[in-house]
C-alpha positions in Angstrom: -45.0 1.9 48.8 -45.6 1.2 45.1 -42.2 -0.7 44.9 -42.9 -2.7 48.0 -46.3 -3.6 46.8 -44.8 -4.7 43.4 -42.1 -6.6 45.2 -44.7 -8.3 47.4 -46.7 -9.2 44.4 -43.6 -10.6 42.7 -42.8 -12.6 45.8 -46.4 -13.9 46.0 -46.2 -15.0 42.3 -42.9 -16.7 43.0 -44.1 -18.5 46.1 -47.3 -19.4 44.2 -45.2 -20.8 41.3 -43.1 -22.9 43.8 -46.3 -24.2 45.4 -47.7 -25.2 42.0 -44.4 -26.9 41.1 -44.3 -28.7 44.4 -47.9 -29.8 44.1 -47.3 -30.8 40.5 -44.3 -33.0 41.5 -46.3 -34.6 44.4 -49.2 -35.2 42.1 -47.1 -36.9 39.5 -45.6 -39.2 42.2 -49.1 -39.9 43.6 -50.5 -40.7 40.2 -47.8 -43.4 39.9 -48.8 -44.7 43.3 -52.5 -44.6 42.2 -53.8 -43.8 45.7 -53.3 -40.7 47.8 -54.8 -38.7 50.6 -57.2 -35.8 49.8 -55.9 -33.3 52.3 -56.7 -29.6 52.5 -54.3 -28.8 49.6 -56.1 -31.1 47.3 -58.5 -29.9 44.6 -61.3 -32.3 45.8 -60.9 -31.5 49.5 -63.9 -29.1 49.7 -66.1 -31.5 47.7 -65.3 -34.5 49.9 -65.9 -32.5 53.0 -69.3 -31.7 51.8 -69.9 -35.3 50.8 -69.1 -36.4 54.3 -71.3 -33.8 56.0 -74.2 -34.7 53.6 -73.8 -38.4 54.0 -73.6 -38.1 57.8 -77.1 -36.5 57.9 -78.5 -38.9 55.3 -77.3 -42.0 57.1 -78.5 -40.6 60.5 -82.0 -40.2 59.0 -82.1 -43.9 58.1 -80.5 -44.9 61.4 -83.3 -43.1 63.3 -85.9 -45.2 61.5 -86.2 -49.0 61.9 -85.1 -50.9 58.8 -88.0 -52.2 56.8 -88.4 -56.0 56.4 -90.7 -55.5 53.5 -90.0 -52.8 50.9 -92.8 -50.9 49.1 -92.9 -49.4 45.7 -92.6 -45.9 47.1 -89.3 -46.9 48.8 -87.7 -47.5 45.3 -88.9 -44.0 44.2 -87.9 -42.2 47.4 -85.8 -39.1 47.2 -84.8 -37.2 50.3 -83.1 -33.8 50.2 -81.1 -32.3 53.0 -80.0 -28.7 52.8 -76.6 -27.7 54.1 -74.7 -24.4 54.1 -73.5 -24.0 50.5 -74.9 -27.3 49.1 -77.7 -29.8 49.2 -77.5 -33.6 49.2 -80.2 -35.8 47.7 -80.4 -39.5 48.6 -82.3 -41.8 46.2 -84.1 -45.0 47.4 -82.7 -44.6 50.9 -84.9 -47.3 52.5 -83.9 -49.8 49.9 -80.2 -49.3 50.3 -80.5 -49.2 54.1 -82.3 -52.6 53.9 -79.5 -54.0 51.7 -76.8 -52.7 54.1 -78.6 -54.4 56.9 -78.8 -57.7 55.1 -75.0 -57.6 54.6 -74.5 -57.3 58.3 -73.6 -53.6 58.1 -75.0 -51.4 60.8 -75.8 -47.8 60.0 -73.4 -46.6 62.7 -70.6 -48.6 61.3 -71.4 -47.3 57.8 -71.6 -43.7 59.0 -68.3 -44.0 61.0 -66.4 -45.2 57.9 -67.9 -42.7 55.4 -67.9 -39.7 57.7 -64.8 -40.0 59.9 -62.5 -37.1 60.5 -59.8 -38.8 58.4 -59.4 -37.7 54.8 -60.8 -39.7 51.8 -58.3 -41.2 49.5 -58.3 -40.6 45.7 -57.8 -43.6 43.5 -56.2 -42.8 40.1 -57.7 -45.3 37.7 -56.6 -46.3 34.2 -60.3 -46.4 33.3 -61.3 -44.6 30.1 -64.3 -43.1 31.9 -64.2 -39.6 33.3 -65.4 -40.7 36.7 -63.7 -39.7 39.9 -62.9 -42.5 42.5 -62.7 -41.8 46.2 -62.0 -44.4 48.9 -62.8 -44.1 52.6 -59.7 -43.9 54.7 -60.1 -47.4 56.0 -60.3 -48.5 52.3 -63.6 -50.3 53.0 -66.0 -48.3 50.7 -65.6 -46.7 47.3 -67.4 -43.5 46.2 -67.6 -43.1 42.4 -69.1 -40.2 40.3 -71.5 -41.3 37.6 -73.4 -39.5 34.9 -77.1 -38.9 35.1 -77.9 -41.6 32.4 -76.1 -44.2 34.4 -77.8 -43.3 37.6 -81.2 -43.4 35.9 -80.4 -46.8 34.5 -79.5 -48.0 38.0 -82.6 -46.7 39.7 -84.9 -48.0 36.9 -83.4 -51.5 37.5 -82.9 -51.3 41.2 -85.8 -53.6 42.0 -84.2 -56.3 39.7 -80.8 -55.8 41.3 -82.2 -56.2 44.8 -84.3 -59.3 43.8 -81.1 -60.9 42.3 -79.1 -60.3 45.5 -82.0 -61.7 47.6 -82.2 -64.8 45.6 -78.4 -65.1 45.4 -76.9 -63.4 48.5 -73.5 -64.7 47.6 -73.6 -63.0 44.2 -70.3 -61.7 42.8 -72.0 -58.4 41.8 -70.5 -55.4 43.6 -72.6 -54.4 46.5 -74.0 -50.9 45.8 -74.9 -49.2 49.1 -76.1 -45.8 48.2 -77.0 -43.4 45.4 -76.7 -39.6 45.9 -76.6 -36.3 44.1 -74.8 -33.3 45.5 -75.6 -29.7 44.3 -73.1 -27.0 45.1 -74.0 -23.3 44.7 -73.1 -22.0 41.3 -71.6 -25.3 40.2 -72.7 -28.4 38.3 -74.5 -31.1 40.2 -72.6 -34.4 40.7 -74.1 -37.9 41.0 -72.2 -40.5 42.9 -72.6 -44.0 44.3 -71.2 -45.7 47.3 -70.1 -49.3 47.0 -68.3 -52.0 48.9 -64.7 -52.3 47.9 -63.9 -55.7 46.4 -60.3 -55.4 47.6 -60.9 -55.3 51.3 -58.9 -55.8 53.4 -56.0 -55.1 51.1 -53.1 -55.2 53.5 -51.3 -58.2 51.8 -52.7 -58.2 48.3 -49.9 -58.9 45.9 -51.6 -58.3 42.6 -54.8 -56.8 41.2 -56.5 -57.4 37.9 -59.3 -55.9 35.9 -60.6 -58.7 33.6 -62.9 -58.3 30.5 -62.2 -61.6 28.7 -60.6 -60.0 25.6 -57.2 -58.9 24.2 -57.4 -55.4 22.6 -56.0 -52.8 25.1 -55.8 -55.4 27.8 -52.2 -55.0 28.8 -50.8 -52.7 31.5 -47.1 -52.3 32.3 -46.5 -53.8 35.7 -44.8 -51.7 38.4 -41.0 -52.3 38.8 -39.9 -55.0 41.2 -39.9 -53.9 44.8 -42.1 -50.9 44.0 -45.0 -50.0 46.2 -46.9 -48.5 43.3 -50.5 -49.8 42.9 -51.1 -50.9 39.4 -54.3 -52.7 38.3 -53.2 -55.2 35.6 -55.4 -56.6 32.8 -56.3 -59.8 31.0 -53.0 -60.2 29.1 -51.0 -59.8 32.3 -52.8 -62.8 33.8 -51.9 -65.2 31.0 -50.2 -68.3 32.2 -51.7 -68.0 35.7 -54.7 -69.8 37.3 -57.2 -69.2 40.0 -56.7 -72.3 42.1 -59.7 -73.1 44.2 -60.2 -76.9 44.2 -63.4 -77.5 46.1 -65.0 -74.1 45.4 -64.2 -73.9 41.7 -67.6 -75.3 40.6 -69.3 -72.7 42.9 -67.4 -69.9 41.2 -68.1 -71.1 37.7 -71.9 -71.4 38.4 -72.1 -68.0 40.1 -70.4 -66.4 37.1 -73.0 -67.9 34.8 -75.8 -66.7 37.1 -74.5 -63.1 37.5 -73.5 -62.5 33.9 -76.8 -64.0 32.7 -78.6 -61.4 34.9 -76.5 -58.6 33.4 -77.3 -60.0 29.9 -81.0 -59.8 30.7 -80.5 -56.0 31.5 -78.7 -55.6 28.1 -75.5 -54.7 29.8 -71.9 -55.1 28.6 -68.4 -53.9 29.3 -68.4 -54.8 33.0 -65.2 -56.0 34.6 -64.3 -59.0 36.8 -62.0 -57.6 39.5 -59.5 -60.1 40.8 -56.8 -59.9 43.4 -54.9 -62.5 45.3 -52.6 -62.9 48.3 -50.7 -65.9 49.8 -52.4 -67.6 52.7 -50.3 -67.6 55.8 -49.7 -70.9 57.6 -52.2 -70.2 60.4 -54.8 -69.3 57.9 -54.4 -72.5 56.0 -54.7 -74.5 59.2 -57.7 -72.5 60.3 -59.4 -73.1 57.0 -59.0 -76.8 57.4 -60.1 -77.0 61.0 -63.4 -78.8 61.6 -64.6 -76.1 64.0 -64.0 -73.5 61.3 -65.9 -75.6 58.8 -68.9 -75.7 61.1 -68.9 -72.0 61.7 -68.4 -71.1 58.0 -71.1 -73.5 56.9 -73.7 -72.1 59.4 -72.8 -68.6 58.4 -73.2 -69.5 54.7 -76.7 -70.9 55.1 -77.9 -68.4 57.6 -76.6 -64.9 56.9 -78.8 -63.4 59.6 -76.2 -64.7 62.1 -74.0 -61.8 61.0 -73.5 -58.8 63.3 -77.0 -57.3 62.9 -79.2 -59.8 64.7 -82.4 -57.8 64.2 -82.2 -58.0 60.4 -84.3 -60.7 58.8 -82.5 -63.5 57.1 -81.5 -62.9 53.5 -84.2 -64.3 51.2 -82.9 -67.2 49.2 -80.7 -68.5 52.0 -81.4 -71.7 53.9 -83.2 -70.9 57.2 -81.3 -71.8 60.4 -83.9 -74.6 61.2 -82.7 -76.4 58.1 -79.0 -75.8 58.7 -76.7 -78.6 57.5 -75.6 -79.3 61.0 -74.8 -77.7 64.4 -72.0 -78.4 66.8 -74.3 -80.6 69.0 -74.9 -82.9 66.0 -71.2 -83.7 65.6 -70.1 -86.9 67.3 -67.0 -86.7 69.4 -65.0 -89.0 67.1 -65.5 -86.7 64.1 -64.6 -83.7 66.1 -61.4 -85.4 67.4 -60.7 -86.3 63.8 -61.0 -82.7 62.7 -58.9 -81.4 65.6 -56.2 -83.8 64.5 -55.6 -81.5 61.5 -56.7 -83.9 58.8 -58.1 -81.4 56.4 -59.1 -84.1 53.9 -61.2 -85.9 56.5 -63.0 -82.7 57.4 -63.8 -82.0 53.8 -64.9 -85.6 53.2 -67.2 -85.5 56.3 -68.7 -82.2 55.1 -69.3 -83.7 51.6 -70.9 -86.8 53.2 -73.3 -84.7 55.3 -74.2 -82.3 52.6 -74.2 -84.5 49.5 -77.6 -86.2 49.8 -79.4 -83.0 50.8 -77.8 -80.9 48.1 -79.3 -83.1 45.4 -82.8 -82.4 46.6 -82.4 -78.6 47.1 -83.5 -76.0 44.5 -80.6 -74.6 42.4 -80.5 -71.2 44.2 -80.3 -72.8 47.6 -77.5 -75.1 46.5 -75.7 -72.1 45.2 -76.0 -70.3 48.5 -74.2 -73.0 50.5 -70.7 -71.6 49.9 -68.3 -71.7 52.8 -67.9 -68.1 54.0 -64.8 -66.7 55.7 -65.2 -64.8 59.0 -64.4 -61.5 57.4 -66.4 -58.3 56.8 -66.0 -58.7 53.1 -66.7 -62.4 53.1 -68.9 -62.4 50.0 -66.1 -61.2 47.8 -63.4 -63.5 49.3 -62.7 -67.1 48.4 -59.9 -69.2 49.8 -58.0 -71.7 47.7 -55.4 -74.2 49.1 -52.6 -71.6 48.9 -54.0 -68.3 47.9 -56.9 -66.0 49.1 -58.8 -64.5 46.1 -60.8 -61.3 46.1 -63.4 -61.4 43.3 -66.2 -59.1 42.2 -68.1 -57.8 39.1 -68.1 -54.0 38.8 -69.1 -51.3 36.3 -72.6 -52.7 35.5 -74.1 -49.6 33.9 -73.1 -49.7 30.3 -76.1 -50.5 28.1 -75.8 -52.0 24.5 -77.1 -48.8 22.9 -76.9 -47.7 19.2 -73.7 -45.9 20.0 -72.2 -49.2 21.3 -73.4 -51.1 18.3 -71.7 -48.6 16.0 -68.6 -48.9 18.1 -68.6 -52.6 17.7 -68.5 -52.3 13.9 -65.8 -49.7 14.0 -63.6 -51.9 16.3 -64.3 -55.0 14.1 -62.8 -53.1 11.1 -59.9 -51.7 13.2 -59.0 -55.0 14.9 -59.8 -57.8 12.5 -59.5 -61.2 14.0 -58.9 -59.9 17.6 -61.2 -59.8 20.6 -62.3 -56.5 22.1 -64.7 -55.4 24.8 -67.6 -53.9 22.8 -69.7 -56.9 21.7 -73.3 -57.9 22.3 -74.3 -58.6 25.9 -74.8 -62.3 25.1 -71.3 -62.6 23.6 -69.8 -60.6 26.4 -71.4 -62.8 29.0 -70.4 -66.1 27.4 -66.8 -64.9 26.7 -66.2 -63.7 30.3 -67.5 -67.0 31.7 -65.2 -68.9 29.3 -62.3 -66.9 30.5 -63.0 -67.9 34.1 -63.4 -71.5 33.0 -60.1 -71.4 31.2 -58.2 -69.7 34.1 -59.4 -71.7 37.1 -58.6 -75.1 38.4 
């Protein structure tokens, strides 16, 4: 019996070693891929299951209450706790984020189905220097990212400013933060995490991804081999010699970059990234973008976001009300419509410029900035079409404050990298430099 037990123990150790080797090999391959499924063998499987269960209850709570059209001071300080078996989940400023989700045309049911489906989350292996964990919903629509307590406190302290900025500029490039939570597991350390909209959605045909900071030190990543399916997020130096070609919407992008980075400067923030991805437009997408009927629909959606899927959500403040829409289909004469249907994209754009030109000069700056043509996509605010490419653009990682530690880091890097540009600089310099990068790399 003793020998059998020892043999069994040895066999158990052997099989355990094999499992670890197999898991180690899979993990190394997955790390190269950058994205893999968190199944029951994964170290984060238990945590993500608890996240799903807690989020399902939290979202259901907001779904059972009508979204508020007017937010109160108490809504920004709200903290709801739900107790589950083995863990508790706290939701911070729930009514505020529910209101924001509604203004983006996202229903609570749709949000719940994506975050809490039976399908496993995906883990994204980032080359970020932070120790954060990144999870992605199985449909790749929403990111969940762990944050430290200092970052969460900074976000909640400035949440009112963030919401006010998105209300004034609903087409902002800032990443859309959709929820802030803390999970406490028995006998373990608590974890804070945020839920945010993925900038790279839908990612089916994205050919390249970049993380841009507008500097050169440590801003090169080895690309994946030709023909490889590995997901590699490239950096500034990888983008050199390329351009974001937008034509008509370039001026919009440049202005929105100034507006958003100036807002972050006012919060004394630096080290944020401009996420950028692109994919070639297919022939039917190019034709659709130039069609006159599409131009009408995209313009109306742009100036009246309340026509998005959630009809009972009030219009986004800062957008032009529907009564003042640029034009409706009934206002288009038959000759213009025939001209647009003939496929003359230049005529469509010229007619659009003719209609909007005189009004635009008289509108306040924020209303002019909110007249961008939006695509009929769920992620329209982060997507801009150029003549040949579709671009996914968003500003992320907006929690790093220019503290004493960062000031000391600036001087250390200045000594270590004389004459070169690096990420740790004052918020004003960071803001100006990133805007200059976009100016230099667009046309």
